[in-house]
N, C-alpha and C positions, 0 to 999 in steps of 0.2 A: 639046914644044911641040904646041899642037893646039886646035882649037874643038869646044865641045860645046854642043849646044841641048837645054834642059829644060823641059818642060811640066808644071805639076801644077795639077789643078783640085780645088776644094773647096767644100763647102756653106756658105753664109754662116750665122754664128750667129744673125743677127737678122732674116734673110729667107728666102725659097723659093727664090732663084736660086742657081744654080751658079756660082761665080765662078772666075776664075784665080787660084790662090794664088802661083805662080811661073811665069815664063816668061822665059828669058833666054839669052843667047849668052854663053859663056865662052871667054876666050882666054888662053892661057898664053904669055907673051912668053919667060920663061925658067923655070927650076927654081924661081925665088923669087917672081915676080910674076904674079900671075893677076888679070884684070879681067872683072868681069860686067856685061853691059849689057842692060836690060830690066826686067822686074818681079822684084825680088830682095828677099831678107829681111834686114833691117837687124840688126846684131849689138848688140842691148840688153841682153841677159840672157846667163847662163853656158850656157844649153841652147838659144839662139836657132837655131842651125844646123841642129839636128834636133828642134825643138819639135813637129813632127808623127809623129815616130817614137817611139811610146811604149816600144818595146822597149829604147831607148837609156838610160832612166833608171830609176831605182828606183821612183817613184810612178806612180800611174794617170796624173795629170796634175801638174806642177810647182805648187807652193804658189800659189794665187790670190792671195794677200795681196801678193805681189811680182809676179806675172806678169799680173795684170790691170791694172796702174796705167800701162802704156804700151800702148794699143789700136792700135799701129802694127804689124801683122802683114806687111806688104809695102809698098815703094815703087817706083815707077817712076823709073828713074834708073841710076846707076852704083854699083858696089861693087869696091874695088880692095883687094888683100891682098898684103902683103910678108912672107915668111917667111925668118927668118934661122936657119940650121941651125948650132948648136953642137955640142960633142963628144956630148953625151947628152941634149940638151935643145933646144927651138925657142922663139925670141921672134918673135911675129907682130904686125904692124900692118894694122888692117883699117880703111879710110876708105870712107863712103858719103854719099851726097846724092841728093835728088830731092823727088818729091811723092808723097802718099798720100791716100786717102780712104775713107770708111767709113760706119757708121751706129752709133747709139748710142739708148739710151732716154731719150726726154722725161721729165724729173723732174716735170713738171706734169701730165700726164695718161698716161703710159705709151706714148704713141705713138714711131714711129722718126724720128729726126733724122738728116739728112745732115750730115756734118762732112769738112772736108779739112785735111790738113797740107801746108803750101807751104814751099819751101826748107828741108826737112830736111838738115840737115849733122850728121854725128857721127864719132867714131872710137873704136876699142878698141884696146888694147894688152894682149897677154896673154903668159904665161910657161908652157911645158908641158914634162914630161918624162914618164918611164914611170909614174909613179903620181900626179902632180900636175898641175892646170892652174889658174892664177890669171889673172884679167883685171881690167881697169878701164876704163870707157868713159864718154863724155859725147856728148850729142846736144842739139840744139836745133831748133825748127820756129816756124813762124808758123801759128796755127790760127785756121779759120773753121768755122762751123755756120751752117745754115738757121735762119730766125727761128723761135722756139718757137711764139709766137702773135701776132696782130695786138695791137699796142699793147704788146708786152713791153718792159720798161725796157732801155734800151741796156747796162746793166751785166750782163745775163744772157747775151745770145748772145755767142759767140766773134766777134770782128770784128778780125782781125789781131792777135790776141794772141799773146804769146809764151809758149813753153813750154820748159822745160829739164830734162833727164833725167840724173841721175849714177848709176852703179852701179858696185859692186865686188863680186867673188864668188871663191870657192875650191871646188874639187872634187878630193877626195883618195881614191885607192883603192890603200891599201897593204896587201899581202897580203889578209887577209880583212876588213879595216876599211874601212867606207865613210864619208865625211864630205863633207857639201855645206851651203854658206852663201852667201847673198847680202843685200846691204844696198843699198837704192835710196832715192834722194830726188827726188820729181817736184815741181817749181815751176811754178805758173801764174800767170799775171796775174789781176787781180782779176775772176773770170769767175764762171760757176756751177759750175765745177770746183775743188776744194780742192787746196791743197798737201798732198802725202803723204809720208810716212817709212814704209818697210816693210823687213822682213827676215825670214829664216827660218834654222834650222839643223837639219839632218838628220844623224843617226848610225844607221849600219847594221852588220851583221856577216853575212858569208856562211858558211853552214853547208852547205858542197856546193852544190846545186842551190836551197837555200832561203834567202832573206836577209831577215830580219825587220828593221824599222826604227823609228824614232821621229822625228818632226818637229814642231817648235813654230814658229809663225810668227806675225807680228803686222803688222797695217797701223794707222798712226795719223795722222788727217788734222787739218787746221787749218782753223778758220773764220774768214773775212774778212768782217766785217761791212761793210753798204753805208755809203758816204759821202754818199749822197743826203740832201739836206735835206727833201724832200717825203717825211712819214712814211708815206704810202699806198704810194709806189714802194719806199721802204726796206724796208717789211715785206714786200713782195711779193719783193723780191730776196734778203732774209735767210730767208725761208721757203723758197725754191728752193734756196738753198746749203746750208742746214741739212739738206734731203732727200738731198743728193748726198754728205754726209759718210761717210766709209769708216773705220770703226773696228772691227777684229776681231782676235781671238786664238784660234788653233785649235791644238790638240794631236792629232796624227795618229799612230796605230799601224797599221803597215802590214806585209804580209807578201808576198813575191814568190817564185814557184816557176818556175824555169827548165825547161819542159819539153823543150827541145832547143836547138839553136843558132839557132832562128828563131821561137821562141814562148815566151811568158812569161804565167803566169797569176797575176794580182795581186788582192789585197783589202786595203780600207783600213777603218778606222773613225776617224771624226774627231769631236771634242768642240769646238765653237765657242762662242764668246760673242761676240755682234754687238751693238754699240751704236747704238741708234736715236735719232737727234736731231730735235727740232722747235723752231721759233722761238716765243718767248712774248712777243714785241713789247718786249724791253728789250735790254740788251746781253749776255744770258745765254741759255744754251739748256737745254731740259729734255731729259733723256737717260734712257733706259731701256735695260736690257740683256736680251737674250733669249739662252737657251741652245738650241743646235741640236745635235744629233747625227745623222750620216749614216754610211750602210754603202754602199760600193761595191765591185764586183766587175768586173774587166775581163780580157779576153785580148788581148794583143798580138802580133801576127804580122808578121813581115817576108818578102817574096818575093825 
């Protein structure tokens, strides 16, 4: 039993300020129960607990088709974990609750919008052994955002809108074979943010210090057309919602080279098809596909 204090600062992705990403007090009541209080990371994904430690996973960054869908990287509140140790495996129950805030891009003009997630409540249950970890989680929150612009229709800004997030995932490392997959569903009230279903599957194989891999990832969003009877307002709402639709399909070939026990060199080549949607004034969308290929190289080091 003991108390641990941990602080981690990180530069914001949408601003110039340095923010505290983690900052909490941890207390172990016994060998099974640990409680964290302060700014903690909620368990929304398979790799949530070490998302900032690139050395811990195969990719340069986990697939954005899944990991971009819940933009809650931390919350101010509590996180409690109960671990049940079996003969050769562990069953863990993690529960969390609190509030979070952040920034996102305004779909109308590209400016920064402040938003908050209040009354976040979630839970995750997982099973793990020497070569496998499987998890399932659910969370819900009340979402608010700053007014997009003067005179913006009430359907566009978040105003105590409800958001729900479901997710399942599995990570396997059996001998030299690596496999990971996650499937998530994000449900939003009728706001500017769409409902999204996304998933990925990754297969890799270790050849000593070299691990090639292939990942296929998809994000598929649903359009909610405005119920406003005023056509001018309805067109504004539908146009903004169409701009926020997230439809992507990406195939990534990657290779990782472990330089030593604390450093890994990675390279990835991704081939993406991104669907851009626009509202044409009826109950249908005009869609166009763009092919985007990217090459990335990264060096991950742990200290």
